[in-house]
C-alpha positions in Angstrom: 0.0 0.0 0.0 2.8 2.4 0.9 4.6 1.6 -2.4 1.4 2.6 -4.3 1.1 5.8 -2.4 4.7 6.7 -3.2 4.2 5.9 -6.9 1.2 8.2 -6.9 3.3 11.0 -5.4 6.0 10.4 -8.0 3.4 10.6 -10.8 2.0 13.8 -9.2 5.4 15.5 -9.8 4.9 15.4 -13.6 2.6 18.4 -13.8 4.9 20.3 -11.4 7.9 19.6 -13.6 5.8 20.6 -16.6 5.0 23.9 -15.0 8.6 24.6 -14.0 9.7 23.8 -17.6 7.3 26.4 -19.0 8.2 29.1 -16.4 12.0 28.7 -16.9 11.6 28.8 -20.7 9.5 32.0 -20.6 11.7 33.8 -18.0 14.8 33.1 -20.0 13.2 34.4 -23.2 12.1 37.5 -21.3 15.6 38.2 -20.0 17.4 41.0 -21.9 20.2 39.9 -24.1 20.5 37.9 -27.3 22.6 34.7 -27.0 23.9 35.1 -30.6 25.0 38.7 -30.0 26.8 37.6 -26.8 28.5 34.7 -28.6 29.5 36.8 -31.6 30.8 39.6 -29.3 33.2 37.0 -27.8 34.3 35.9 -31.2 35.0 39.2 -32.9 33.5 40.8 -36.0 31.1 38.5 -38.0 28.7 38.9 -40.8 24.9 39.4 -40.4 24.5 36.2 -42.4 26.5 34.2 -39.9 24.4 35.5 -37.1 21.2 34.6 -38.9 22.5 31.1 -39.5 23.2 30.7 -35.8 19.7 31.9 -34.9 18.2 29.5 -37.3 20.3 26.7 -35.9 19.2 27.5 -32.3 15.5 27.9 -33.5 15.7 31.5 -32.2 14.1 32.8 -35.4 11.0 30.7 -34.7 7.9 32.1 -32.9 8.0 31.7 -29.1 5.2 29.1 -29.2 7.2 26.9 -31.7 10.3 27.2 -29.5 8.3 26.2 -26.4 6.8 23.2 -28.2 10.2 22.0 -29.4 11.7 22.4 -26.0 8.9 20.5 -24.2 8.8 17.8 -26.8 12.6 17.1 -26.5 12.4 17.4 -22.6 9.7 14.8 -22.5 12.0 12.4 -24.3 14.8 13.2 -21.9 16.7 15.5 -24.4 17.5 18.8 -22.8 19.2 20.2 -25.9 22.7 21.4 -26.7 24.6 24.1 -25.0 24.9 27.2 -27.3 28.4 28.0 -26.0 29.9 24.6 -25.2 28.4 22.8 -28.1 27.7 19.7 -26.0 24.5 18.0 -24.9 23.1 19.6 -21.8 22.5 16.3 -20.1 26.2 15.4 -20.5 27.3 18.7 -18.9 24.9 18.2 -16.0 26.0 14.6 -15.4 29.6 15.8 -15.5 29.2 18.5 -12.9 26.5 16.9 -10.7 28.9 14.7 -8.5 30.8 17.8 -7.4 27.6 19.5 -6.3 26.3 16.4 -4.6 29.6 16.0 -2.7 29.6 19.7 -1.6 25.9 19.4 -0.5 26.6 16.2 1.4 29.6 17.7 3.1 27.7 20.8 4.1 24.7 18.7 5.4 27.0 16.4 7.4 28.8 19.4 8.9 25.4 21.2 9.7 23.9 18.1 11.4 27.0 17.3 13.4 26.8 20.9 14.8 23.0 21.3 15.0 22.0 18.0 16.6 23.9 18.2 19.9 23.5 22.0 20.1 19.7 21.8 19.7 19.3 18.9 22.2 21.6 20.4 24.9 20.1 23.8 24.5 16.7 22.4 25.1 17.7 20.3 28.0 19.5 23.3 29.6 17.1 26.0 28.7 18.0 29.5 29.6 21.5 28.5 30.7 24.6 30.3 29.6 25.3 27.5 27.1 21.7 27.8 25.7 22.0 31.6 25.2 25.5 31.3 23.7 24.3 28.6 21.3 21.2 30.5 20.1 23.3 33.6 19.7 25.6 31.6 17.4 22.6 30.3 15.6 21.4 33.9 15.0 24.8 34.7 13.7 24.8 31.7 11.4 21.5 32.6 9.9 22.4 36.3 9.4 25.8 35.8 7.7 25.6 35.9 3.9 27.4 32.8 2.4 29.6 34.8 0.1 30.8 37.0 3.0 31.5 34.0 5.3 33.3 32.3 2.4 35.6 35.2 1.8 36.4 35.6 5.5 37.3 31.9 5.7 39.5 32.2 2.7 41.3 35.2 4.2 41.8 33.4 7.5 42.6 29.8 6.6 44.0 30.2 3.2 45.7 33.6 2.9 46.8 34.1 6.6 47.4 30.6 7.9 48.0 28.7 4.6 46.1 25.6 6.0 43.5 25.1 3.3 43.4 25.6 -0.5 41.3 28.4 -2.0 39.7 26.6 -4.9 39.3 23.4 -6.8 38.4 19.8 -5.6 41.7 18.1 -5.3 45.4 18.5 -6.1 46.4 17.2 -9.5 49.4 15.4 -7.9 47.1 13.2 -5.8 46.6 10.8 -8.7 42.9 10.0 -7.9 41.2 7.2 -9.9 37.6 8.3 -10.3 34.9 5.7 -9.6 31.7 7.6 -8.6 32.8 11.2 -9.2 32.6 11.9 -5.5 36.3 12.5 -4.8 36.3 11.8 -1.0 34.4 8.5 -1.6 36.6 7.6 -4.5 39.7 8.2 -2.5 38.5 5.9 0.2 37.4 3.2 -2.3 40.8 3.2 -4.0 42.7 3.5 -0.7 44.5 6.6 -1.9 45.4 8.4 1.4 47.0 11.4 -0.3 43.8 11.9 -2.3 41.7 11.5 0.9 43.6 14.3 2.6 43.6 16.5 -0.5 39.9 16.1 -1.2 38.9 16.8 2.4 41.1 19.9 2.5 39.5 21.3 -0.6 36.0 20.4 0.6 36.4 21.9 4.1 35.9 25.6 3.5 33.0 25.5 1.0 31.3 22.8 3.1 31.6 24.9 6.2 30.4 28.0 4.4 27.4 26.3 2.9 26.6 24.3 6.1 26.8 27.1 8.6 23.3 28.3 7.7 21.9 24.7 7.8 23.4 24.2 11.2 21.8 27.4 12.5 18.3 26.7 11.2 18.2 23.0 12.2 19.6 23.8 15.7 16.8 26.4 16.4 14.1 24.2 15.0 15.3 21.1 17.0 15.6 23.2 20.2 12.0 24.5 19.8 10.7 21.0 19.1 12.6 19.5 22.0 11.2 22.1 24.4 7.7 21.2 23.4 8.2 17.4 23.7 10.0 17.6 27.0 6.9 19.1 28.5 4.6 16.3 27.2 2.8 13.9 29.4 4.6 10.8 28.0 7.9 12.3 28.9 6.7 13.0 32.5 5.4 9.4 32.7 8.8 8.1 31.5 10.5 10.1 34.2 8.0 8.9 36.8 8.9 5.3 35.9 12.5 5.9 36.8 14.0 6.2 33.3 17.3 8.0 33.2 17.3 11.6 32.0 19.3 10.9 28.9 17.1 7.9 28.1 14.0 10.1 28.4 15.6 12.8 26.2 17.0 10.5 23.4 14.4 7.8 23.3 11.1 9.5 24.1 11.6 13.2 23.4 14.0 13.3 20.5 12.0 10.9 18.2 8.9 13.1 18.3 11.0 16.3 18.1 12.5 15.0 14.9 9.3 15.2 12.9 9.4 19.0 12.3 13.2 18.8 12.2 13.1 16.3 9.3 10.9 18.7 7.4 13.5 21.5 7.7 16.4 19.1 6.9 14.5 18.0 3.7 14.0 21.5 2.6 17.6 22.3 3.4 18.8 19.5 1.1 17.0 21.2 -1.7 18.5 24.5 -0.7 22.0 23.0 -0.6 21.7 21.5 -4.1 19.9 24.5 -5.6 21.3 27.4 -3.7 25.0 26.7 -3.9 25.7 29.0 -6.9 27.4 31.7 -4.9 29.5 29.4 -2.8 30.7 27.4 -5.8 31.6 30.6 -7.6 33.5 32.0 -4.6 35.5 28.8 -4.1 35.9 27.9 -7.8 34.0 24.7 -7.1 33.3 23.0 -10.5 29.7 22.0 -9.8 26.2 22.8 -11.2 26.0 26.1 -9.4 29.0 27.5 -11.1 28.0 26.1 -14.4 24.5 27.7 -14.3 25.9 31.1 -13.3 28.2 31.1 -16.4 25.3 29.9 -18.5 23.1 32.8 -17.3 25.7 35.4 -18.2 26.1 33.8 -21.7 22.3 33.5 -22.1 22.8 29.8 -22.8 19.1 29.0 -22.7 19.2 25.2 -23.0 21.8 24.9 -20.2 20.0 27.2 -17.8 16.7 25.4 -18.5 18.2 22.0 -17.9 19.9 22.8 -14.7 16.9 24.6 -13.3 14.7 21.6 -14.0 17.3 19.4 -12.2 17.1 21.8 -9.2 13.3 21.6 -9.2 13.3 17.8 -9.4 15.7 17.8 -6.4 13.3 19.9 -4.3 10.3 17.7 -5.3 12.2 14.5 -4.5 13.5 15.9 -1.2 9.9 16.7 -0.1 8.8 13.2 -1.1 11.5 11.6 0.9 10.6 13.7 3.9 6.9 12.6 3.7 8.0 9.0 3.6 10.3 9.4 6.6 7.3 10.9 8.5 5.5 7.6 8.2 8.4 5.8 9.9 8.8 8.4 12.7 5.1 8.5 13.4 3.0 5.6 12.1 -0.2 7.6 12.6 0.9 9.8 9.6 0.0 8.5 6.2 1.1 9.6 2.7 
């Protein structure tokens, strides 16, 4: 029964993706700037005939409705078109850059949860203590700091001043990494390359901390609020009356119920990490989807922007679906 419900939810994503495809197509066409003019400006003086040939090749001389139909027809078949600038299939470019974005998002999420979980739990258990006030002040600071500013500060401190960590890239070329999955840290572990493990972790550290700081702040505040509510519940009082230890009460009885709203926030943050990492990837020269789409926007590379935005939208939809499924395990009373 649960599998059928999940399948129904997956099918329900089709009209959502259809709407996203139309919106991104229209917004890109309404954006000022002609892709052919930008391309030819980079290549020097060209004839008007050459520019018209390119517009015809890219179907830019067709009415907007025809362009939309061609885009939707190809997208339905899994063909996201060819990049105007890089002259390669968009799907190939996305697959090539996606592992870097996934690795950065996972690193940021792991960092955020490692910080947020103990901070949220301890702050709730010791409400209004000095530790609680200090932790919540840190959470406010984490929410308030723009990612680009934090990234620049970290670069100045740990790269420029201390020379501990690299400024950009994913790994040193001298590490001799043999790629397996495209996730450099995982590939280094799988191949037993210790030099590559150290190098990939050093390159991942600063961008992951920059991207994960906001996640840690949000999750810590939500978890603290949820824990405060559950710690006042009758079943928690009953568990204490039965003689259960305080940490057993906190971890077994209170935390599980407090995780329900927290899981929602974490699921949304996963989408934010994958879709909102453009600035961080640009600051650190991280070769992921975010940096790719920023370059594509400046070049008015319509197919590449459309394809990456649809990947981002699909990520958000799937993250929400996974959260809904996790709900049913955390609380059996909840159904899909």
